[in-house]
C-alpha positions as MATLAB code, in Angstrom:
seq = 'MRITALETVVVDFYRTNLVFLILNTDEGLTGVAEATLEGQEHAVRGAIAVLAEAVRGKDPLRISQTIYEANRDAYWRGGPVTMTALSALEMAMWDVSSRALEVPVHRMLGGQVRDRVRAYANGWFSGARTPEDFAAAAVATVEQGFRGLKWDPFEAADLQVTPRDLRRLLEPVAAVREAVGDDIELFIEGHGRFDVPTAIRVARELERFQPVFFEEPSPPEGIDALIEIRSKSPVAIAAGERWFGRHAFVPVLARNAVDFVQPDITHSGGFLELSFISTLAAAHYVPFAPHNPSGPLSTAATLQLAAALPNFRYLEIMAVDVPWRSDISDEALVLTPDGDVMIPSGAGLGIELDFDAIAEHPYSPHPMRLFSDTVADIRPPDARSYFNLVPATVP';
ca = [
     -22.471   18.948   12.762;
     -19.965   21.221   14.536;
     -17.095   20.730   16.974;
     -18.017   22.175   20.358;
     -14.968   21.229   22.430;
     -11.788   19.224   22.677;
     -11.076   17.729   26.087;
      -8.246   15.610   27.439;
      -8.056   13.003   30.183;
      -4.900   11.414   31.550;
      -4.479    7.949   33.005;
      -1.426    6.613   34.828;
       0.065    3.638   32.958;
       3.094    2.766   35.117;
       5.982    3.897   32.895;
       4.062    6.760   31.317;
       0.679    8.475   31.336;
      -1.771    7.906   28.537;
      -3.398   11.064   27.190;
      -6.812   10.673   25.567;
      -8.503   13.338   23.483;
     -12.306   13.590   23.388;
     -13.899   15.539   20.534;
     -17.439   16.716   21.313;
     -19.999   17.822   18.729;
     -23.284   19.714   18.816;
     -25.144   16.571   17.709;
     -23.954   14.526   20.678;
     -21.598   12.378   18.628;
     -18.181   11.990   20.276;
     -14.832   10.978   18.837;
     -11.823    9.729   20.789;
      -8.102    9.427   20.090;
      -4.786    8.951   21.863;
      -2.239   11.733   22.347;
       0.281    9.927   24.545;
       3.782   11.422   24.456;
       6.015    9.951   27.130;
       7.161   12.554   29.634;
       5.431   15.414   27.806;
       1.834   15.019   28.946;
       1.423   18.626   30.091;
       2.892   20.014   26.875;
       0.565   17.932   24.703;
      -2.476   18.928   26.723;
      -1.479   22.560   26.249;
      -1.110   22.094   22.503;
      -4.535   20.462   22.330;
      -6.026   23.380   24.267;
      -4.658   25.742   21.597;
      -6.110   23.545   18.848;
      -9.470   23.483   20.622;
      -9.823   27.230   20.173;
      -8.862   26.980   16.507;
     -11.331   24.233   15.574;
     -14.359   25.138   17.672;
     -17.356   25.507   15.367;
     -15.750   23.617   12.476;
     -17.318   20.646   10.719;
     -15.674   17.448   12.112;
     -16.369   15.665    8.819;
     -14.044   17.995    6.911;
     -10.893   16.292    8.111;
      -8.397   17.224    5.397;
      -9.329   20.893    5.366;
      -9.281   21.250    9.146;
      -5.902   19.558    9.613;
      -4.364   21.420    6.674;
      -5.509   24.780    8.006;
      -4.511   24.016   11.601;
      -1.004   23.178   10.416;
      -0.862   26.048    7.908;
      -1.947   28.661   10.440;
       0.633   27.640   13.043;
       3.885   29.601   12.964;
       5.790   26.683   14.548;
       5.339   23.417   12.718;
       6.360   19.835   13.323;
       8.043   18.348   16.359;
       6.679   15.768   18.763;
       4.307   17.961   20.776;
       2.577   19.759   17.907;
       2.391   16.647   15.743;
       0.999   14.525   18.572;
      -1.762   17.071   19.175;
      -2.572   17.291   15.451;
      -2.491   13.511   15.099;
      -4.975   13.075   17.936;
      -7.317   15.707   16.488;
      -7.185   14.000   13.095;
      -7.855   10.551   14.539;
     -10.766   11.817   16.636;
     -12.295   13.428   13.534;
     -12.007   10.102   11.697;
     -13.653    8.396   14.658;
     -16.589   10.830   14.537;
     -16.908   10.634   10.760;
     -16.933    6.831   10.754;
     -19.331    6.638   13.672;
     -21.679    8.986   11.826;
     -21.777    6.453    8.983;
     -21.739    3.485   11.389;
     -18.692    1.926    9.709;
     -15.117    1.201   10.857;
     -12.454    3.724    9.904;
     -10.840    1.184    7.582;
     -13.996    1.164    5.425;
     -13.376    4.855    4.707;
      -9.685    4.222    4.023;
     -10.508    1.935    1.109;
     -11.742   -1.209    2.799;
      -9.941   -4.240    4.119;
      -7.032   -6.053    2.516;
      -6.846   -8.403    5.532;
      -8.880   -9.377    8.568;
      -5.868  -10.063   10.819;
      -2.287   -8.885   11.115;
       0.909  -10.522   12.356;
       1.889   -9.121   15.756;
       5.112   -9.057   17.699;
       5.182   -8.689   21.452;
       6.845   -5.932   23.439;
       6.880   -5.711   27.233;
       6.976   -9.502   27.660;
      10.373   -9.337   29.404;
       9.509   -6.915   32.211;
      11.383   -7.815   35.378;
      13.793  -10.214   33.664;
      17.407   -9.905   34.774;
      19.324  -13.038   33.831;
      19.486  -14.911   30.517;
      17.406  -17.628   32.173;
      14.759  -15.050   33.149;
      14.523  -13.795   29.574;
      14.323  -17.329   28.193;
      11.515  -18.288   30.579;
       9.553  -15.127   29.811;
      10.017  -15.707   26.075;
       8.705  -19.269   26.291;
       5.666  -18.095   28.288;
       4.921  -15.398   25.704;
       5.157  -17.874   22.845;
       2.800  -20.178   24.730;
       0.389  -17.249   24.937;
       0.283  -17.237   21.127;
       2.851  -14.685   19.986;
       5.270  -15.618   17.210;
       7.439  -12.502   17.469;
       9.363  -10.958   20.406;
      10.990   -7.529   20.653;
      13.162   -5.977   23.331;
      16.112   -3.680   24.006;
      18.909   -5.766   25.564;
      21.425   -2.922   25.801;
      20.688   -1.482   29.271;
      22.299    1.957   29.693;
      24.632    1.858   26.676;
      25.338    5.362   25.393;
      26.958    5.613   21.932;
      29.560    2.948   22.702;
      29.787   -0.438   24.372;
      32.882   -2.454   25.233;
      33.387   -5.914   23.698;
      33.074   -7.505   27.137;
      29.811   -5.687   27.905;
      28.405   -6.488   24.472;
      29.071  -10.187   24.979;
      27.229  -10.008   28.306;
      24.337   -8.000   26.871;
      23.823  -10.504   24.081;
      23.675  -13.503   26.408;
      19.889  -13.058   26.923;
      19.434  -12.859   23.142;
      21.249  -16.163   22.751;
      19.194  -17.686   25.567;
      15.914  -16.547   24.036;
      16.829  -17.820   20.579;
      17.787  -21.210   21.997;
      14.637  -21.392   24.133;
      12.097  -20.513   21.436;
      13.805  -22.011   18.401;
      14.297  -20.685   14.904;
      10.607  -20.362   13.976;
       9.948  -17.463   16.363;
      10.834  -14.035   15.008;
      13.102  -11.801   17.097;
      13.217   -8.009   16.847;
      16.084   -6.131   18.525;
      15.518   -2.557   19.710;
      18.355   -0.036   19.892;
      16.530    3.118   21.064;
      19.010    5.254   19.134;
      21.872    4.314   21.444;
      24.941    3.833   19.288;
      27.419    5.760   17.191;
      28.140    4.482   13.686;
      31.055    2.080   14.303;
      29.443    0.652   17.434;
      26.095    0.132   15.711;
      27.823   -1.700   12.853;
      29.687   -3.907   15.326;
      26.474   -4.653   17.235;
      24.612   -5.462   14.002;
      27.331   -7.923   12.998;
      27.139   -9.627   16.386;
      23.357   -9.852   16.067;
      23.525  -11.647   12.730;
      23.887  -15.094   14.274;
      20.521  -14.697   16.016;
      18.763  -13.871   12.702;
      16.579  -10.995   13.930;
      13.921   -9.613   11.603;
      15.435   -6.174   12.147;
      17.690   -4.041   14.341;
      15.569   -1.031   15.281;
      16.845    2.537   15.633;
      20.542    1.621   15.978;
      21.657    5.276   16.051;
      20.145    8.587   17.195;
      17.096    9.518   15.095;
      18.445   12.875   13.902;
      21.204   11.404   11.717;
      20.052   10.030    8.361;
      23.627    9.880    7.042;
      24.625    7.762   10.036;
      21.721    5.410    9.401;
      22.677    5.047    5.744;
      26.255    4.164    6.715;
      25.085    1.610    9.272;
      22.650   -0.009    6.835;
      25.319   -0.258    4.151;
      27.471   -2.415    6.459;
      24.844   -4.209    8.537;
      24.159   -7.892    7.819;
      20.695   -7.537    9.392;
      17.789   -5.343    8.298;
      17.525   -1.849    9.788;
      14.260   -0.297   11.009;
      13.526    3.253   12.172;
      10.894    5.978   12.215;
       9.191    6.209   15.596;
      10.793    9.612   16.287;
      10.202   11.147   12.848;
       7.177   13.353   12.283;
       5.204   13.686    9.065;
       5.999   12.982    5.442;
       8.777   15.557    5.210;
      10.887   13.449    7.563;
      10.244   10.210    5.692;
      10.755   11.401    2.098;
      14.585   11.737    2.342;
      14.872    8.548    4.418;
      13.132    6.496    1.756;
      14.702    8.312   -1.187;
      18.171    7.557    0.180;
      17.459    3.937    1.097;
      18.233    4.482    4.770;
      15.962    1.751    6.178;
      14.617   -1.720    5.443;
      11.481   -1.240    7.571;
       9.732    2.080    8.205;
       8.087    2.693   11.606;
       5.998    5.857   11.912;
       3.740    6.118   14.953;
       0.145    7.102   14.171;
      -0.014    9.006   17.470;
       2.910   11.269   16.518;
       3.334   11.297   12.742;
       0.097   12.919   11.610;
      -2.773   10.456   11.944;
      -4.515    8.272    9.391;
      -4.020   10.295    6.229;
      -0.378   11.079    6.891;
       0.508    7.465    7.703;
      -1.392    6.301    4.632;
       0.728    8.685    2.565;
       3.949    7.481    4.230;
       2.861    3.909    3.568;
       2.479    4.737   -0.121;
       5.943    6.320   -0.167;
       7.362    3.199    1.455;
       5.550    0.935   -1.004;
       7.103    2.845   -3.915;
      10.505    1.839   -2.505;
       9.366   -1.712   -1.631;
       9.942   -1.001    2.061;
       7.625   -2.801    4.521;
       5.465   -0.695    6.810;
       5.689   -1.664   10.505;
       4.328    1.162   12.692;
       5.582    1.892   16.175;
       2.836    1.108   18.708;
       3.845    0.657   22.367;
       1.041    2.749   23.842;
      -2.554    2.327   24.969;
      -5.843    0.969   23.645;
      -6.728    3.904   21.395;
      -3.326    3.974   19.697;
      -3.628    0.235   19.104;
      -7.185    0.591   17.811;
      -6.073    3.238   15.314;
      -3.043    1.239   14.194;
      -5.274   -1.796   13.598;
      -7.475    0.278   11.291;
      -4.377    1.022    9.215;
      -3.398   -2.634    9.310;
      -6.746   -3.498    7.780;
      -6.403   -1.125    4.836;
      -2.713   -0.805    3.895;
      -1.305   -3.574    1.648;
       2.327   -3.155    2.770;
       1.512   -3.200    6.507;
       3.821   -5.963    7.764;
       3.838   -6.092   11.585;
       1.786   -4.821   14.503;
       3.824   -3.936   17.592;
       1.847   -4.525   20.766;
       2.391   -5.064   24.477;
       2.075   -8.723   25.468;
       1.087   -7.772   29.010;
       0.060   -4.497   30.572;
      -1.054   -2.776   33.756;
      -3.887   -4.652   35.489;
      -6.296   -1.784   34.806;
      -5.833   -1.718   31.005;
      -8.958   -3.841   30.637;
     -10.913   -1.494   32.937;
     -10.429    1.826   31.149;
     -12.057    0.807   27.861;
     -13.997   -1.993   26.193;
     -10.937   -2.998   24.153;
     -11.390   -6.640   23.130;
      -8.331   -7.763   21.193;
      -8.265  -11.300   19.841;
      -4.921  -13.105   19.507;
      -4.951  -16.166   17.262;
      -2.843  -19.288   17.882;
      -0.534  -18.369   15.006;
       0.336  -14.936   16.406;
      -2.108  -12.690   14.565;
      -4.351  -10.003   16.045;
      -7.830   -9.796   14.527;
      -9.024   -6.500   13.035;
     -11.982   -5.072   15.032;
     -15.217   -4.446   13.139;
     -16.935   -1.813   15.290;
     -17.824    1.669   14.059;
     -15.110    4.298   14.143;
     -12.085    3.097   16.068;
     -14.335    0.429   17.550;
     -13.623    1.322   21.163;
     -15.304    3.157   24.057;
     -13.614    4.654   27.124;
     -14.724    4.184   30.729;
     -14.130    7.576   32.334;
     -14.966    6.394   35.855;
     -12.268    3.725   35.633;
      -9.824    6.232   34.165;
     -10.422    8.575   37.111;
      -9.208    5.855   39.479;
      -5.694    6.107   37.984;
      -4.797    9.808   37.893;
      -1.655   11.368   36.478;
       1.607   10.329   38.084;
       5.007   11.648   36.934;
       7.258    9.070   35.283;
      10.818   10.025   34.328;
      12.092    8.534   31.081;
      14.548    5.664   31.638;
      16.098    4.956   28.263;
      19.606    5.356   29.645;
      19.300    3.346   32.810;
      19.294   -0.401   33.183;
      15.718   -0.223   34.523;
      14.562    0.275   30.924;
      13.635   -3.422   31.014;
      10.976   -2.662   33.649;
       8.505   -1.100   31.247;
       5.572   -2.924   32.797;
       4.844   -3.525   36.507;
       5.478   -6.800   38.339;
       1.724   -7.535   38.336;
       1.315   -6.914   34.589;
      -1.088   -9.316   32.936;
      -2.392  -10.348   29.540;
      -5.415   -8.451   28.233;
      -6.093  -10.536   25.096;
      -8.925  -12.847   24.211;
      -7.355  -16.081   23.004;
      -9.065  -18.239   20.412;
      -8.670  -22.007   19.995;
      -6.503  -23.415   17.252;
      -9.579  -24.601   15.348;
     -10.573  -21.041   14.394;
      -9.644  -20.428   10.699;
];
């Protein structure tokens, strides 16, 4: 079997565009993967076009060799664009290899350690403005089945926030905690907003709400800053979505900079690289909780890791999404009454794309909004659930 082409398709997804990679072979077997990189769709497609020339004619079953040589032969290494392209190639090769054997990817990663994984919801708060709005949305999401809620309550904060503004920004957190009770897990996102003293002050204010973690409290480039924040924070610190490959994670774990590690399979190197990072984290007794706010293929790949990695703790997933999410693939996620997502059992990534449906939602530019108060609107007003819910009697 030989690789004949790498192709990309793009689908508008409201706040971003999903980029899908399709790996074609001379035996008619096709692999798919996600290469979504918010705001950098054209750059990633260009990087994949360069990779396509390098891997044409290669055996798609020789994953380690192909990825090693593609990285070795590149003069410029690392960074979000290159690593996203490499990650997608690697995932598509795993999809082909597993499909050839008619087994899920997790079977080739060592088999299952679980058949379901605890999920926390992102995107559930879209459109909320007042504390009452957030509380109502939180209750509705819990009623849907989720037992964990994540969001960024900090609007356009940039490095610092005044005491008065912080009190106001935390009012929705207080409202959500009161509305859902103490049994629901809360996860607070920082998006790298704060300098060291501000992040420490925010973490101390968050303590009374008992979040599972405070995510990315400071800009991702500063490990020393993260270490200082963690040393003084009364709540656990999580980070990793904007780090790429093992070389970024080795010093973070060696220096005890985080309590939860969050690589993204779409950006950090694919299955083998995240498996390696998971092992590094396990050696430091740090839970593995990958970043996953993207589309169906990213989620499908992350679920394969969840099946096989013992220290995989949480699956991040969107509670609701664009109305056409269910149209562009045969994704069939099952959410249990106790907040778990079931691991799919299909061959490869266990998912097929519908290219006709994708074509109905072409590329549309979406500026990043991390430093505007519209960051809460990460899903459209008509966003809807895309999960299959199972009754409480299912074991």
